N, C-alpha and C positions, 0 to 999 in steps of 0.2 A: 488438329489445331484448335478447333472450336471447343472441344471438350476441355483442353488445357486452359483455355480462356475462362470457361465457366468455373473451373476449380479455383482459379486465382481470385475470382470475384465472389466466391462463397463467403458468407459472413464469418468472421472469426468467432471462436467460442468466447473469448474474453476481450473486453475493453479495459485498458489500463491507463490510469491518469497518473502523471508525474508532475506535480506543481513545483515550481522553483521561483524564488524571488532574490536570491543572493548570487555571489560569484560561483562559477561552475566547478570548482576544484573537486568536489565529491561526486558530482553527477556521473562521471564515467563508471564508477564502481557500482552505484545503484543500477545503472542501465545494464551493465554486464551481468548482474545477478538476475535480471529479467531475461536477457537474450539467451542465457544458458539454461533456461527452464526445461524440465523434462516434458512439459506440455507446451508445444510451440504454436498453437493456434490462437494468436492474439494480435491485437493492434494496440499501439501505445501512442498516447498524446503527451508531449512535453508542453506544459502550460507555463509560459514565462509570465509571471504576475508582476509587471513593472520591473523585471529583472534587468541588470546591467547589460549593455550592448555585448560585452564579452560573453555573457551567458547565452544570449540568443545565438551568437555566432558559433559557439561551441556546440550548442544543442543541434543546430543545423548541420554542423560538420558530422556529428555522430549519427544523425538521421540519414545522411547520405550512405551510410554503411548498411542500412537495413530498411527496405521499403515498407516495413510494417510500422515504422516510426514516423510520426508527424510532429511538427513544431508549430505552436500557435503563440504569438507574442501579443500580450494584452497590456494596456496601461494598468498601473497598480489599482487593484480592486479594493473595496472595503474589507476590513479585517484581513483575512488570509486569501482573498480572491475567490471565495466560495462560489460566487455567481458565475465565474468563468467555467467552473467545473460543470455547472448545470447547463450552460450554453453548449458545451461540447457534447455532453451526454444526450441532450435532447435534439440537437441539430446535426451532429456529424457521426457519432459513434454507432457501431453496428453489432457489438458483441452481445450475446445473450446473458453473460455474467460480467460483473463490473468489479474491478479492484483498483487499488491505488498504492503507490509507494512514494515515500519521502526521498528527497535527493541524498540524504545522509544515512539511509537505512539499507540493509541487504536482505534479500529474500533467500530462504533455503531453496535448494535447486528443485524441490518438488512442491513448492508453494502452490502453483496453479493446479497441479495434479490433485493435491489435497483439498484445495478450495472447490474444485469440481465435484469431488466426492461429497463435501459438505453441502453444496448447493443442489445436489441431486435430490435431497429430501428436505431442503430448507429454502427460504427466500432471502434470509438475512442472517449473517453469522460471522464467526471469527475463528481464526487459528490462534495458537498461543504466541503472544508477544514476549520476546526474550530481551530484557534490558542488559546491556553490557556495561559494567562498571569501569571506572577509570583504571582500576588495577586488574581488570580482566575477570572479575567475578560475574557470574550470570544470575539474573533474577527472572524467572519465568512468571509472568502475571497470569494467575490462574483463577478462574471462576467459571460459571456456566450459564449461558443465556437461556438454557432450557428450564432453569429454576425460576419459578414465579417470584421468589424473594429477591433474586438478583435483578430481575427486570424492574421490580418495584423500587429497589434501592437506586437504580440508575435514573428512574423517573423522579424520585423525590429528594435525592441527596446529590451532592457534588461528588459522584462516584463513577469511575470508569476503569475498565481493565484492559482495554485495547484501543489502539488508534487506527487511523485509516490504513496503515501499512499491513495490518493483519485482518482487515475486514473485507467482506465480500457480500454482494447482494445480486439478486436476479434483476434484469432489466424490467421484467413484468412487475416486480415489487416497487422499483424506483418510479415507474410511470404512475403508480397510484398516489405518490406523494405530491402535495401541492401546498407550498413549494417543495422543491428538492433541496439541493445544496443552496444555501443562502447565508449572508453574513450573520454571524451569531452576535447576540448582545455582549457587551464588554465583560459582564460578570459570569460568563459561562464558557467553558472550553468549546471550541468550534466543533470538535468531533462529537462530544456528548450532546450538544445541541442538535446535531444531525441524527444521531442514533435515536434520540427521543421521538423523532418523527416516525421511525419504524416501530418503536416500542409502544406507541399510543394506539396502533392499529390492531384490530383483532382478526384481520384477514391475512396476516403475514406470519409464516412459520419461522421460528428463530432457533438457532442451535449454535453450539460451540464444538469444534472438532479439536480434540486434545492432542494436537501435533504441533511442534514448533513451526511457525511460519516465517519469522523474520528475526534478525538481530537488529536492535535499535540502540543508537548511541546518543543518549540524551545530551543536547547542546548545553543546558545550564551547567552541567558538571564539567564542561570542556571549554567554557568561554575564555579562560586564560591560556588555552593551548594555541600555539602557532598553527597555522593551517597545515604546514608540512607534517606536523605530528598527527593531526587528524587524518590526513591522507595516508600516512604510513599505517595507522591503525586499521582503516577500512581496507587497505590493500592486503594487509596480513589476514584479516578475517575472510575476505573474498577468496583468497588462495586456500584457506582451510575449508571453505564451503565447496570448493571445486575439486578437491582431492578426496577420493572415497575413504581412505583410511583416516585422514584428518577429520572428515565429516562425521564418521562413526564415533571417533573419540570426542568430538564436540557434543554430539547428542548424548553420549554417555555422561559427560561432565555436567551437562544441563540437568539430566535426570537425577544424578547423584546429589546435586544441590537441592533438588526438591525433597529428597529423602533425608537430608542432613538435619 
């Protein structure tokens, strides 16, 4: 019995952050794409950043289904509530590797498995982010953090090719940052502001693993959509990600768009 207790208390391989500030309609789909990962050694924090009461209630309901999930409700933070992420990472989380997913994105089922391979030889990096157009066309955002010219461009231009949903970093690297996640100035994207903190250091290994990590559904293109339509879209793609034949076809289609 004591041995089983020790195994339960063993730190997870991954800490996952899931920030949310809006109604919870899309949350179950993102969460399910995490819970069905091929790599199951994770803890997940749902960070309610001034979110409506219905969102907090739904997050807590979902968390009761999986002991690895915790919910933290915060008042609305500056910008995108970045400081809440830093609080959780420094005060509560235990994973050796850190990832994040947006409430309206979906991970490929091997996202964490691929991220572990990436971070075996890097401290900070990304998988490939796949944008889903409103007509179902895929755009894989491709570049390479291993290239000095890419890193320089990200440091000096308003240029970025991956968001938090396809990024990962080692805790040991995050602990070197001071500060870590913090509110970005209004004239810069919050993720690029954060990535530059890693990019400015010469003691952090950086890499891109050229495997699709997530399907992302840009909100600006869907602002006129009723929420029911957005839910139907995410439900459809989640089903495709969970079925092996559909997943293979999806990967093939993404790759063919690259070659077109």
